[in-house]
C-alpha positions in Angstrom: -114.9 104.3 -116.7 -115.1 101.4 -114.3 -117.4 101.1 -111.5 -116.2 100.8 -108.3 -119.4 101.0 -106.0 -121.6 97.5 -106.1 -124.5 98.3 -108.0 -128.4 97.4 -106.9 -128.0 93.7 -106.8 -125.8 94.1 -104.4 -129.1 94.5 -102.2 -130.3 91.3 -103.2 -131.1 88.2 -102.3 -129.9 86.2 -105.1 -127.2 84.5 -105.4 -127.4 85.0 -109.4 -127.9 89.0 -109.4 -125.1 89.1 -106.9 -122.7 87.5 -108.7 -123.5 90.6 -111.6 -123.2 93.3 -108.6 -119.8 94.2 -109.1 -120.7 94.4 -112.9 -119.9 98.2 -114.2 -123.3 98.0 -116.1 -126.2 100.0 -113.7 -128.2 96.8 -113.4 -131.5 97.2 -112.0 -133.5 93.8 -111.0 -137.2 93.6 -112.1 -139.5 96.6 -110.8 -141.3 99.3 -111.5 -138.2 101.7 -111.0 -136.5 100.2 -113.8 -139.6 100.9 -116.0 -140.3 104.6 -114.3 -136.1 105.5 -114.9 -137.0 104.1 -118.9 -139.9 106.3 -119.4 -138.5 109.4 -117.8 -135.4 109.0 -120.0 -137.0 107.2 -123.3 -134.6 104.6 -123.3 -135.7 101.2 -124.5 -134.8 98.8 -121.8 -132.5 95.7 -121.8 -133.3 92.6 -120.1 -131.0 89.8 -119.1 -132.2 86.5 -117.8 -130.1 84.0 -116.5 -129.5 81.5 -113.3 -126.4 81.2 -111.3 -125.6 77.6 -112.6 -125.9 78.4 -116.2 -122.2 78.3 -118.0 -123.0 80.4 -121.1 -124.9 82.8 -118.6 -120.6 82.7 -117.3 -119.3 83.4 -120.5 -121.1 86.5 -121.6 -120.8 88.4 -118.2 -117.1 88.1 -118.5 -117.1 88.7 -121.9 -119.2 91.7 -121.7 -120.8 92.7 -118.6 -117.7 92.9 -116.9 -116.4 95.0 -119.8 -116.3 98.2 -118.9 -116.4 99.7 -122.3 -119.6 97.2 -123.4 -121.0 98.3 -119.6 -120.7 102.2 -120.8 -122.9 101.6 -123.8 -125.2 99.8 -122.7 -125.8 102.5 -119.1 -125.5 105.4 -122.1 -128.0 103.6 -124.2 -130.8 101.4 -122.4 -132.2 100.8 -118.6 -130.8 97.4 -117.7 -132.5 94.7 -115.6 -130.8 91.5 -114.7 -133.8 88.2 -113.7 -132.8 85.3 -111.4 -135.4 82.9 -114.0 -135.5 80.6 -111.1 -136.8 83.2 -108.9 -139.5 84.8 -111.2 -140.2 81.7 -113.7 -143.2 84.0 -114.6 -141.0 86.8 -115.9 -139.1 84.4 -118.0 -141.6 82.3 -119.7 -143.3 85.4 -121.2 -139.9 86.8 -123.2 -138.7 82.9 -123.3 -142.3 82.8 -125.8 -141.5 86.1 -127.0 -138.2 84.9 -128.1 -139.6 82.2 -130.0 -142.2 84.3 -131.9 -138.6 85.8 -133.2 -138.0 81.8 -134.8 -135.4 80.9 -132.3 -135.9 78.1 -129.6 -134.9 79.7 -126.5 -132.4 79.1 -123.8 -130.0 81.2 -121.2 -128.9 83.3 -121.2 -131.9 85.4 -122.4 -131.3 88.6 -123.7 -134.4 90.7 -124.6 -134.7 93.8 -125.9 -137.7 96.5 -124.6 -140.0 99.0 -124.5 -140.2 100.8 -121.2 -143.7 99.3 -120.6 -142.1 96.0 -120.9 -143.4 94.8 -124.4 -140.7 93.3 -126.1 -139.2 93.9 -129.6 -136.0 92.1 -130.1 -134.3 89.3 -128.2 -131.6 86.3 -128.4 -130.1 83.8 -126.3 -125.9 84.4 -126.5 -124.3 87.5 -128.1 -120.8 87.0 -128.9 -118.0 90.1 -127.8 -117.0 89.2 -131.6 -119.6 89.1 -134.6 -119.3 85.1 -135.1 -120.9 81.9 -135.8 -124.3 83.0 -137.7 -124.6 85.8 -134.9 -124.0 89.6 -134.4 -121.2 90.7 -131.7 -123.1 92.2 -128.7 -121.9 95.6 -128.6 -123.0 95.8 -132.5 -126.3 94.8 -131.9 -126.3 97.2 -128.6 -125.5 100.2 -131.6 -128.4 99.1 -133.6 -130.7 98.5 -131.6 -130.3 101.9 -130.4 -129.7 103.3 -133.3 -133.6 102.1 -134.2 -135.0 103.0 -130.7 -133.8 106.8 -132.1 -134.3 106.9 -135.5 -136.5 104.1 -136.5 -139.3 104.4 -133.9 -142.2 103.3 -135.6 -140.6 100.8 -137.2 -139.9 99.3 -133.2 -143.0 99.9 -132.3 -144.9 98.3 -134.3 -142.8 95.3 -134.2 -143.7 95.0 -130.3 -147.3 95.3 -131.4 -146.2 92.1 -133.2 -144.6 90.7 -130.1 -147.9 91.5 -127.6 -150.3 90.1 -130.4 -148.1 86.9 -130.3 -147.9 86.7 -127.1 -152.1 87.1 -126.3 -152.8 85.2 -128.7 -150.3 82.1 -127.2 -152.3 82.8 -124.3 -156.0 82.4 -125.6 -154.5 79.4 -127.9 -156.4 76.0 -127.2 -157.5 77.5 -123.7 -161.8 77.1 -125.1 -162.5 74.9 -127.3 -165.4 72.3 -128.0 -165.1 69.2 -125.3 -162.2 67.2 -127.4 -163.1 63.3 -127.6 -160.4 61.7 -125.0 -159.9 58.2 -125.8 -158.8 55.3 -123.5 -155.8 55.6 -125.9 -154.5 58.8 -126.1 -151.8 57.6 -123.4 -151.0 54.6 -125.3 -150.6 56.9 -128.7 -149.0 59.4 -127.3 -145.9 57.4 -125.9 -145.9 55.9 -129.0 -145.2 58.9 -130.3 -141.8 59.5 -127.6 -141.0 55.5 -127.7 -140.3 55.5 -131.4 -137.3 58.4 -131.0 -135.6 56.5 -128.2 -131.9 55.9 -129.5 -132.3 51.5 -129.0 -128.2 51.6 -128.3 -127.5 54.7 -125.8 -131.1 55.4 -124.4 -132.8 58.7 -123.9 -134.4 60.2 -127.4 -132.5 60.5 -130.4 -129.4 62.6 -130.9 -127.4 65.6 -129.0 -127.3 67.3 -126.6 -129.6 64.6 -124.5 -131.7 66.2 -121.4 -132.8 63.4 -118.8 -136.9 63.8 -119.6 -138.2 62.3 -116.8 -141.7 63.4 -117.1 -141.4 61.6 -120.7 -139.8 58.7 -119.6 -142.7 58.1 -117.1 -145.1 58.6 -119.2 -143.4 55.9 -121.3 -143.4 53.3 -118.2 -147.0 54.3 -117.6 -148.0 53.4 -121.3 -146.1 49.8 -120.0 -148.2 49.1 -117.5 -151.5 49.9 -119.9 -149.7 48.2 -122.7 -148.9 44.8 -119.8 -152.5 45.0 -118.0 -153.8 44.9 -121.4 -151.8 41.6 -122.2 -150.1 43.6 -125.1 -146.3 42.5 -126.3 -144.7 45.7 -126.2 -145.0 46.4 -122.6 -141.1 44.6 -122.0 -139.7 46.8 -124.7 -141.1 50.3 -123.5 -140.2 49.1 -119.8 -136.4 48.2 -121.7 -136.6 52.0 -123.2 -136.7 53.6 -119.6 -134.3 51.3 -118.2 -132.0 51.5 -120.1 -131.6 55.2 -120.1 -131.3 55.4 -117.0 -128.6 52.9 -116.8 -126.8 54.6 -119.2 -126.6 57.6 -117.5 -126.0 56.0 -114.3 -123.1 54.7 -116.4 -122.3 58.1 -117.9 -119.9 61.0 -117.4 -124.0 62.8 -116.4 -123.5 61.5 -113.5 -121.5 62.1 -110.8 -119.3 58.3 -110.2 -117.9 59.9 -106.9 -120.4 61.8 -105.5 -123.5 61.2 -106.5 -126.0 63.2 -108.7 -126.9 63.9 -112.2 -125.3 66.9 -113.6 -128.2 69.1 -115.9 -127.8 66.9 -119.3 -125.2 65.2 -121.8 -123.5 67.6 -124.6 -123.0 64.3 -127.0 -125.3 61.6 -127.8 -123.8 59.1 -125.5 -124.7 60.4 -121.8 -120.2 61.6 -121.5 -120.0 64.8 -121.8 -122.3 67.1 -119.6 -122.7 70.7 -118.5 -121.4 70.6 -115.2 -124.4 72.3 -113.7 -126.0 70.0 -111.0 -129.9 70.9 -110.3 -132.1 70.2 -107.4 -135.0 69.7 -109.9 -133.1 67.2 -111.9 -132.0 65.1 -108.9 -135.5 65.6 -107.3 -137.5 64.2 -110.4 -135.4 61.2 -111.4 -135.3 59.8 -107.3 -138.9 59.2 -108.5 -138.7 57.7 -112.3 -135.6 55.8 -110.6 -137.7 54.5 -108.0 -140.4 53.4 -110.5 -138.6 51.9 -112.8 -137.2 49.8 -110.1 -140.3 48.7 -109.3 -141.2 47.1 -112.7 -136.9 46.1 -113.2 -136.2 45.2 -109.6 -132.4 46.5 -111.3 -130.1 47.2 -108.4 -128.2 50.2 -110.7 -131.0 52.1 -109.6 -131.1 51.1 -105.8 -127.4 52.3 -105.9 -127.8 55.7 -108.2 -131.3 56.5 -105.7 -129.1 55.7 -102.7 -125.8 57.5 -103.9 -128.3 60.9 -104.9 -129.7 60.9 -101.8 -126.3 61.6 -99.8 -125.2 63.7 -102.6 -128.8 65.9 -102.2 -128.1 65.5 -98.2 -124.2 66.2 -98.2 -123.8 68.9 -100.6 -127.3 70.6 -101.1 -128.9 70.6 -97.9 -128.9 74.0 -96.2 -128.5 74.1 -92.4 -132.5 75.3 -91.7 -133.9 72.0 -93.3 -134.8 72.9 -96.8 -132.4 72.1 -100.3 -130.2 74.9 -101.9 -131.0 75.3 -105.9 -128.2 73.8 -107.8 -124.2 73.7 -108.1 -122.6 75.3 -111.1 -120.4 73.8 -113.8 -117.5 75.7 -113.0 -115.1 76.1 -110.6 -111.5 78.3 -110.3 -113.5 79.4 -114.4 -113.3 76.1 -116.0 -116.5 74.3 -116.7 -116.0 71.0 -115.1 -112.2 71.2 -113.4 -113.9 70.1 -110.3 -114.5 66.4 -112.0 -112.2 65.0 -113.4 -108.8 63.2 -113.5 -105.5 62.6 -115.0 -103.6 58.9 -113.9 -101.7 61.0 -111.9 -103.8 62.3 -110.0 -105.8 58.8 -109.5 -102.7 57.3 -108.3 -101.6 60.2 -105.7 -104.8 60.3 -104.1 -105.4 56.6 -104.1 -101.9 56.9 -102.7 -102.4 59.5 -100.4 -105.3 57.2 -98.7 -102.9 54.6 -98.2 -105.1 52.5 -100.3 -103.5 49.3 -102.3 -102.4 50.7 -105.3 -103.5 48.1 -107.5 -107.1 50.0 -106.7 -106.1 52.9 -108.6 -105.7 50.6 -111.9 -108.7 49.1 -111.0 -110.7 52.6 -111.3 -109.1 54.2 -113.9 -110.1 50.9 -116.1 -113.0 50.2 -115.3 -113.4 53.9 -115.1 -112.1 55.3 -118.3 -109.0 57.3 -117.1 -106.0 57.4 -119.5 -102.8 59.4 -120.3 -104.9 60.4 -124.2 -107.9 61.5 -121.6 -111.4 61.7 -122.7 -112.4 65.5 -122.1 -110.8 68.5 -123.1 -112.4 72.3 -121.4 -114.1 74.1 -124.6 -112.5 76.9 -123.9 -108.9 75.6 -123.7 -108.6 76.4 -120.0 -108.6 73.0 -118.4 -106.2 70.5 -117.7 -104.4 68.8 -120.6 -105.5 64.8 -120.7 -107.9 64.8 -118.0 -110.7 62.2 -118.6 -114.3 62.5 -117.3 -115.3 59.6 -114.9 -117.8 57.1 -116.7 -118.3 53.1 -116.3 -116.5 51.1 -119.7 -115.6 48.2 -117.6 -116.7 46.2 -114.3 -114.6 44.5 -111.3 -113.5 40.9 -112.1 -114.2 39.5 -108.9 -115.1 40.1 -105.3 -111.7 41.6 -104.8 -111.5 44.2 -107.5 -115.0 45.6 -106.3 -113.3 46.1 -102.7 -110.4 48.0 -104.5 -113.1 49.5 -107.2 -114.7 50.9 -103.5 -111.7 52.0 -102.3 -110.6 53.9 -104.6 -113.9 56.1 -105.3 -113.6 57.0 -101.5 -110.2 58.3 -101.9 -111.2 60.4 -105.0 -114.0 61.2 -103.0 -111.9 62.5 -100.1 -109.3 63.9 -102.3 -112.3 66.2 -104.3 -112.9 67.4 -101.4 -110.0 69.3 -101.5 -110.6 71.3 -104.5 -112.1 74.4 -105.3 -115.7 73.3 -105.1 -118.1 74.7 -108.1 -120.2 78.1 -106.9 -123.3 77.3 -105.0 -126.6 79.3 -105.8 -127.3 78.9 -102.3 -131.1 80.3 -102.2 -134.0 77.9 -101.5 -137.2 77.3 -104.1 -140.4 76.6 -102.5 -141.6 74.3 -105.9 -138.1 72.2 -106.4 -138.5 71.4 -102.7 -141.6 70.2 -103.6 -140.1 68.4 -106.0 -137.2 66.9 -103.5 -140.1 66.3 -100.9 -141.7 64.2 -103.5 -138.4 62.3 -104.9 -137.6 61.4 -100.9 -140.3 60.4 -100.1 -141.6 58.1 -102.7 -137.7 57.3 -102.5 -138.0 55.9 -99.1 -141.1 54.4 -99.3 -140.2 52.1 -102.5 -137.0 51.0 -101.5 -138.0 51.4 -97.4 -135.2 53.0 -96.4 -136.7 55.8 -93.5 -133.8 58.0 -93.5 -134.7 59.5 -96.9 -138.9 59.9 -95.6 -136.8 61.7 -92.5 -135.1 63.6 -95.3 -138.5 64.8 -97.1 -140.0 66.0 -93.6 -137.2 67.7 -92.4 -137.8 69.7 -96.3 -141.5 69.9 -95.9 -141.2 71.4 -92.2 -138.9 74.3 -93.5 -140.7 74.7 -96.4 -144.6 74.8 -94.1 -143.1 77.2 -91.4 -140.4 79.7 -92.9 -142.0 79.9 -96.3 -145.4 80.8 -95.7 -147.1 83.8 -95.4 -148.3 84.6 -92.3 -151.5 86.5 -93.4 -153.0 84.4 -96.1 -150.7 80.9 -95.8 -150.0 81.2 -99.1 -146.4 80.0 -100.2 -143.5 82.2 -100.8 -140.9 81.3 -103.6 -137.7 82.1 -102.4 -136.1 81.9 -99.1 -132.4 83.3 -98.6 -130.3 84.6 -95.7 -132.9 84.0 -93.0 -136.1 85.8 -94.9 -138.9 84.4 -97.5 -139.8 86.2 -100.2 -141.5 86.6 -103.6 -144.9 85.7 -104.0 -145.2 81.9 -105.3 -146.6 80.7 -108.4 -148.6 77.6 -109.6 -145.6 76.2 -109.7 -144.6 76.6 -105.9 -147.5 75.6 -104.8 -148.6 72.3 -107.5 -144.9 71.1 -106.8 -145.2 71.4 -102.3 -148.9 70.1 -102.7 -147.5 66.8 -104.4 -144.3 66.5 -102.3 -147.2 67.0 -98.9 -149.4 64.3 -100.5 -146.2 61.6 -102.0 -145.1 62.2 -98.0 -148.9 61.7 -96.3 -148.5 58.4 -98.1 -145.5 57.4 -97.4 -146.4 57.8 -93.2 -149.5 58.6 -93.1 -149.3 61.4 -91.3 -152.7 63.0 -91.0 -151.3 66.9 -91.2 -149.1 66.8 -94.6 -152.7 65.5 -96.5 -154.5 68.0 -94.5 -151.5 71.2 -94.9 -152.2 70.0 -99.2 -155.4 70.3 -98.8 -155.4 74.2 -97.9 -152.6 74.3 -100.6 -155.1 73.2 -102.9 -157.9 75.1 -102.0 -155.4 78.5 -101.5 -154.1 77.8 -104.9 -158.1 77.2 -107.3 -158.5 80.7 -105.2 -155.0 82.2 -106.5 -154.8 80.9 -110.1 -157.9 79.3 -111.9 -159.6 81.2 -114.0 -163.0 79.1 -114.7 -163.6 80.5 -117.4 -160.7 80.8 -119.6 -160.1 77.3 -118.0 -156.4 77.5 -117.8 -154.2 78.3 -114.5 -151.9 81.0 -114.7 -148.8 80.9 -113.3 -148.7 84.2 -111.3 -152.2 85.2 -109.0 -154.0 88.3 -110.1 -152.7 90.5 -108.0 -149.1 90.1 -108.0 -146.8 93.0 -109.5 -148.0 93.6 -112.9 -146.2 91.8 -116.5 -146.9 92.7 -120.0 -149.0 89.5 -120.5 -150.3 87.0 -117.3 -148.3 83.7 -118.4 -150.1 81.0 -117.5 -148.6 77.5 -117.3 -148.8 75.7 -120.1 -145.7 73.1 -121.5 -143.9 71.3 -119.5 -139.7 73.0 -119.7 -137.0 71.0 -117.2 -139.6 71.2 -114.5 -143.4 69.6 -115.1 -145.6 73.0 -115.8 -147.8 73.9 -112.5 -150.6 72.9 -114.4 -150.2 69.3 -115.0 -149.0 69.0 -111.5 -152.1 71.2 -110.0 -154.1 68.4 -112.2 -152.5 65.3 -111.1 -153.2 67.0 -107.2 -157.3 68.1 -108.1 -157.7 64.5 -108.9 -155.8 63.3 -106.3 -157.5 64.6 -103.6 -160.8 65.1 -105.3 -162.2 61.3 -104.6 -160.3 60.9 -101.1 -162.0 63.8 -99.7 -164.6 64.0 -101.6 -163.7 67.6 -103.6 -166.3 67.1 -106.7 -165.7 70.4 -108.1 -162.0 69.8 -108.0 -162.5 66.5 -110.2 -164.8 69.2 -112.5 -161.5 71.4 -112.6 -159.2 68.8 -113.3 -161.1 67.7 -115.9 -161.9 71.0 -117.7 -158.5 71.8 -117.8 -157.8 68.2 -119.8 -160.3 68.8 -122.4 -159.2 72.9 -123.0 -155.5 71.4 -123.8 -155.9 67.6 -125.1 -155.8 68.3 -128.3 -152.2 69.8 -128.4 -150.5 68.0 -125.9 -151.6 64.4 -128.1 -150.2 66.8 -130.7 -146.4 67.5 -128.8 -146.0 65.0 -126.2 -142.6 66.4 -125.3 -144.1 69.6 -124.0 -146.9 67.8 -122.1 -145.8 65.3 -121.0 -146.6 65.5 -117.4 -150.2 66.7 -118.4 -150.7 63.3 -120.2 -149.9 61.3 -117.7 -152.8 63.6 -115.5 -154.6 62.1 -118.1 -153.0 59.0 -117.3 -154.7 59.3 -113.7 -158.0 61.1 -115.1 -158.8 58.1 -117.1 -158.1 54.9 -114.3 -158.7 57.5 -111.4 -156.6 56.9 -108.5 -156.8 53.9 -107.2 -157.6 53.7 -103.2 -155.1 51.7 -101.2 -156.7 51.8 -97.0 -154.4 49.8 -94.5 -156.9 49.2 -91.5 -154.9 48.0 -88.5 -152.5 48.3 -85.9 -149.5 47.2 -87.2 -149.8 47.3 -91.4 -146.2 47.5 -92.0 -146.2 44.2 -94.2 -149.5 45.2 -96.3 -147.1 48.6 -96.7 -144.5 46.5 -98.0 -146.5 45.0 -100.5 -147.6 47.9 -101.6 -144.5 49.3 -102.1 -143.5 46.5 -103.9 -145.8 47.2 -106.9 -145.7 50.1 -109.7 -149.3 51.6 -108.9 -148.6 55.8 -110.3 -152.7 56.1 -109.7 -152.9 56.0 -106.5 -153.4 57.5 -102.9 -152.7 55.2 -100.4 -154.6 55.7 -97.1 -153.6 53.9 -93.2 -156.8 54.1 -91.0 -155.6 54.1 -88.3 -154.1 57.8 -88.8 -157.2 59.3 -91.3 -157.6 63.2 -90.8 -161.2 63.4 -91.0 -161.1 65.0 -94.2 -160.9 61.0 -95.4 -164.0 59.7 -92.8 -166.2 58.9 -95.5 -163.1 56.6 -97.1 -161.9 54.9 -93.7 -165.5 54.3 -92.8 -167.0 51.0 -92.5 -163.3 49.2 -92.8 -161.5 47.3 -89.8 -159.4 44.5 -90.0 -160.6 40.6 -90.7 -160.5 38.8 -87.7 -158.3 40.7 -86.1 -155.3 41.0 -88.6 -154.6 43.7 -90.8 -156.4 44.2 -94.1 -156.2 46.4 -97.2 -159.2 47.5 -98.8 -158.6 48.4 -102.6 -161.2 50.9 -103.9 -161.8 51.7 -108.2 -164.0 53.9 -108.7 -166.2 54.5 -105.3 -166.2 50.0 -105.5 -164.0 48.2 -103.5 -162.2 44.9 -103.6 -163.2 42.8 -100.8 -160.7 43.4 -98.3 -157.1 41.2 -98.3 -154.6 40.0 -95.6 -151.9 38.1 -97.3 -149.0 40.3 -99.0 -149.2 38.3 -101.9 -152.4 38.2 -103.0 -152.1 42.2 -102.8 -149.3 42.8 -104.7 -150.7 40.2 -107.7 -154.3 42.5 -106.5 -152.9 46.5 -107.3 -150.2 44.4 -110.6 -154.0 43.3 -112.3 -153.8 39.7 -111.0 -157.5 38.1 -110.3 
């Protein structure tokens, strides 16, 4: 029987959950109510985890969850739970780990079958409506697991116990080894493991699909810096690998050539055909990576990409209240990518409609590979025939063609604004906004664009005002429809603190550093376990899970553990918090060996290791107007640093700024490492040379 009333998900704030509110499935949100019903009716639970911009989540929903017969079977034999992995990354991580124990790589949609106590006994990702591609049909799976629960309960529970033991082993593995012998060349050795897998023709890591992997690229860039300072020959090669990746991405279909911003990943090895969803967290991280790579290469393509990506974020993801929304879907009008692709007739019509010289259409089609045959086919056969994904295959020939191309781009962007937009995930996540604060602040500092920094300020103001618990001051994870809810995870606190430190460096405004310090102290109290030398994803008082997960591996975003370690090191020295440095060191020691073995999974912990080995360079700017010195600092790639302006330094930094004064009335920079300061510098060229490793 088809459901005529919305299910329980209609009361949820998550746009992803509300997308399933009219399913005939009797969905529950994650919580005790579902478990209580499962226990009372002696039924297993079916957990489905996804997110709003996930293409295959939508496919499985259309094929199965909107099907009345499938829903009836689910409702009869299971208690069904829907989770937005962006709202509940702790739940997602536990069951992704369970799926990996089963021998699968994981991903979304995640489909797990649980006992009423929440212990997994079987799982997978996408299941089709009919047997095929080596996967059983979803209905066959439902029958088989329901029958096993009834007739082979002992086997099911034994399997669940194996999962429970496996999850416990994952949680314990590597957390309390003996002290690792951390060598100074650790970062270089790890980066070398990554660099050998770089596609030297197309950038990125070899094979398909291709993901941006910004933290792995940052690790390579850090290794290049270390090599350059040591006079080693491979520094340029490492820089070229990162630059090539970013330029190839910027020229590819993964990048929105009209509106700016990157899609989640490319399905092919050439960055041409993306899954078209656009995530805040990807674009925020890529702002930082592009800005840092620009400091090394001065590549104007990277400056343009940052400008266009910031414009995309402000235009399409900025919420009226001040934060950023989470993502845009891949699909519009039921077709993945339809919003972004063009036929030659559509290009000509858009240019003509804008009153632009008709030659502009020809220039754009030549430069961006739009032709009658097209370069894109909707994998489900629903998209327009002969359509093309815009990607760069040629350059304008002279100044006139450059002007024509820009006019055509503007005309197409205007025409595209009248199309049906992809769905918008309009919840605001604290951690993702922390990454946006960091990306905007760093881009604004490097490129000297005040509006980027203003955007970071606006975001930080929003998070601290609207997503902070009034009683204890901890962060709340998600904001939607005027309400913040759900306890913030380690990832939320880590990324917001990182953003606030970076915003302080860009502005010198004391309040951001003071708030970062407060939240760091809170983070240690909520998430640090000194016995285990680890940070948990959830606080001890958060609702119980089958396993309290540890934020260990990087996923699409760097792990909360690694970012927290960076925060502790950045703040520990300058604020005189010796205990914080001890926590950072203990965490690195506990995970160092695994990080070297798996630099993809631990890239950002290795970035933190680079910071710990070198310790932050403290750059103290003294004087009434330090703008010129500030710009000199911004011109040099110095990832391991904290920038302080003495005139507005908060009391936390009193010992650092004490005794530092202008030189003969001129603004001066004091560069300090390991509690020792160089002689003050007043010349901007000398400062840049000092920071880059010169004499």
